[in-house]
N, C-alpha and C positions, 0 to 999 in steps of 0.2 A: 517151230521156227517163228521167232518174234519179229514183228515189224514195228520200227520206231520212226515216226514221222516228226521231223523237227523243223519248226519255223518255215513250213512249206508255203511258198507263194508262187502264183502263176499269173502272168499277164498275157492276154491275147492282144495282138496287134501292137506290141510294145513300141513306144516311140512315135506312134502315129496319132492322128486326131481320133481314131477309132479305138484307142487303147482302153481295155477293160480288165479289171482285176477279178479273175475267176476264183482264185484261192488267196486268202489273206492271213498269213502267219498261222497256219494250221499245225497244231501239236497233238499227236495221238500216239498211243502204244496199243498194238493188237497182239495179244498173247497167243502162244502156240496152242492150237486146239479149240480156240474160241469160235462161237457162232455169233458173228457181229452183224447187225443190220444198220445200214445208213439210210436215213430218210431226210426229206427236204423237198420244198416245192421246186418247180422248174426254174433252172438258173441259179440254184443254191450252191452249186459246185460239186455235186455228188459224182457226176460222170467224169469231170475233169480230175477229181481226186483219185478215182479208181484206175484211170489210165496212167497215172504216175506210179502205181504200185508195181508194175512190171516194166517200167521205163519206156512205155509207148510215147510218153511226153517227157520233156526235160524241164525241170522247174526253173523259174526265173530266180528264185532264191530258196534257201533251205535245202534239206536233204532227206532221203529215205534210207534207213539202215535196215538191212536184212541180216539178222543174226549178227548185228554190229558192223556190217560192211556196207559202205555207200554204194548203192546199185548203179549210180551214174558215174562212178569214178573210173571204171575200166570198160570201154566199149567192147572189148574182146570177150567179156563175160556176159553180154546181154542175152545170148542164146540160152545159157545155163540158167539165168535168172528167170527167163520167160517159161522155161520148163518147170521151174519150182513154183511159180505163181501163174496158175492157169486162169485166163480171163475169158469169160463167156459173155459176149455182147447180146443186146436185144436181138430177137429173131435169128438165133444162131443156125436154125434149120435151113436158112437161105444159103448156108455154106456147105450143106450136104451135096456132094457131087458124084460120088461113086454109084455104081449100078445097084449095090446092095448095102444094107446097113453095116454088116460085118466088115466089108471091105473099107467102108468109110471110117469106121472106128480104128481099123488097123493102120490107117494112113499116118497118124502122128507117131506112134511108136516105131513104125518102119523108117520114118525120116530120122529118128534118133539113132539109127544104126543097129537096132536089135536084130537078132537072128529070127528066122521064121517062127520057130517054136515059142520064143519069148514074146513075139508080136501077137500071136494068136492067144497066148495066155493072158496078156495084158488086155486085149480086146474083150475076151470072155469075162474077165473079172470086172471090167468097167461096165459092160452091159448088164451083168448080174446086179451090180450095185444100184443101177437105175431101174431095175425091175423089168428088163427086156430079156426073155429067155430064148432058147434056141429056135423057137418057132418064128422069131423075128429076123434071124441072121440073114436069110436069103431074100428078104423082102426089099423091094425098092422103097426109097423114101416117100414116093408118091402114094404108096399103099397105106401109109400110117396116118393116124389122127394127128391133130396139132400137138397134143400133149406128148404123144409117142415120138414125134419128130424132135421135139424139144429135148426129151430125155436122151434120145440117140445122139444129139449134138453135144449134150453135156458129157455123155460117155466118151465121145471122141477126145475131150480134154482130159478126162479122168484116166484114160488109157496111157497117157504120158506121165502118170504118177506124180502130179504136182503135190506140193506140200501145203499149198494155199489155193483155194478155189474162190474166184471172185465172180459173182453173178449179177449182171445188170438187168434188172426187171425180167427175171426168168419166166414169168407167167404172162407177159404182155401179149394181148391178143388171143389168149387161150380161154376156152369155156371153163365153167366152174369145175367140171369133172376133171378136165385136163390139168387145171391149176392144182387140185388136190393131189393128183398123181405125181406132179412135178415136185411139190413140196414134201410129200411123203418120201419120194425117192431121195431128195437132198438130205432130209433128216436121217433116213436110214444110212445113207452113205457117210454122213458125219459121225454117227454113232459107231459104225462098223470100222471106220478107218482112223478116226481121231483127227482127220484133216481140218485145218482152219478154214472156216467159211465166212466170206464177206459178202453180204447180200444187200443190193440196192432194190428197194421196193416201195410202191405207193400203197400197198395193202397193209393197213394198220393191224387188221385181225391176224394176218399171216405172220407179221413181224412179232406181234404179241405172243403168238403160239410157239414160235420156233427159236427166236433169238435169245442168247444169253445176255447180250448188251446191245444198246441202241445208241447210235451217234446221230444227233440232229444237226444238220447243216443249214445255215441261213446266211445269205450274202457272202458266201465264200469262207465263212468262219464256222467253228464248232460252237453252236448255241447251247447245246446241252448234251450230256452223255451220262449213261447210267443203265441200270437194269430196266426191263420193261415196266416193272412195278413203279420204279422211281420216275421214269419218263412220263408214263401215261397218267400219273397222278397230277401232272402239271398241265391240265387241260387248257387253262386260260393262256398260258405261255405258248402252247402249241398253236392255239387259234390266232394269237397275235402275229405269228410268223407264217400264217397261211396253211397250217396243217390241221388234221383232225385226229382225234383219238379213236380207239375202238369203240363200238357202239355201247358196250357194257360200261365204259367209263362215263358216258353221258347219262346212262340210266342211274348210276350211282350218284352222280352230281345232281341229277333232278330230284332224287329222293332226299338228298341232303338239303337241297334248297327248300323242300317242302317240310323240313323239320325232323325228318327221320335220322336216327343216329346210325349212319353207315360209314364204313371206311372209304376213303377217297382213292385208295391205291388198288382197288379191285379192277381187273381188266380182262379176266377170262370168263367164258360163259359158265364154266363149272362153278367158279367162285360166286358169280352173280346169282346163279340158281340157288345155291345154299342160302345166301343172304335173303333173297326174295321169299324162300320157303319159311325161314325163321320169322320174317316180318308178317307173313300171312298167319302164322300160328299165333303171334302176338295180337293181331287184329281180332282173331276169333275168340280170344279169351274174354 
């Protein structure tokens, strides 16, 4: 399921003294099955952009095409669109309301009109994808850790079988262990199902590790897009717009500044380890 964003513009408080342009002529294509990360400082337009993807907000100008169809053209199709594009907001566990995790995950597919057997099957498959086995089914949300609650909330969206999953800061407020659990679950789900994943995150290390492509937003516009290797090699540009690169990028830049011949597009710990090992061998000769 491809998403084409064409000349998308959004104004807040249009026609008033408080008018502000949150999105300014954004043009993007997100291909079926991609794992895309959107990064940018606060106020760059990230959250406004993703809320347009399933028509929670209506654009001031431009359009969003889902498999070639304008998602805002026919209001009667909004429910179908929102089932195809699942949006997980920050702190989604605040929306867990049933007595047990299993009942909560069943809520979405039940509202879609599925019979009981299909509802239970969808819930079990979704919980399995996020790494929550049968021992969690009858637990109350209050019995779970922060990372487990977050995964249960994501499962509630997955149970409705979306073709695109949009995640807004899915690890906000979660400890490092919980963060790893969440990203491992998202990565597993992406590889198992082939679902398109659109991730908004401030964690450059996580973006570098999981995303196929990165979109950098700045002042409501797309400032840069490319693979993690392409984006994180532009350390100076990222800093100009108030962002940081993964720590490994700074290590490589520091070595280069000191006269060592190292590639500037290294951004993973494994790659950096190999480079440092080779440099140490050269020093010892």
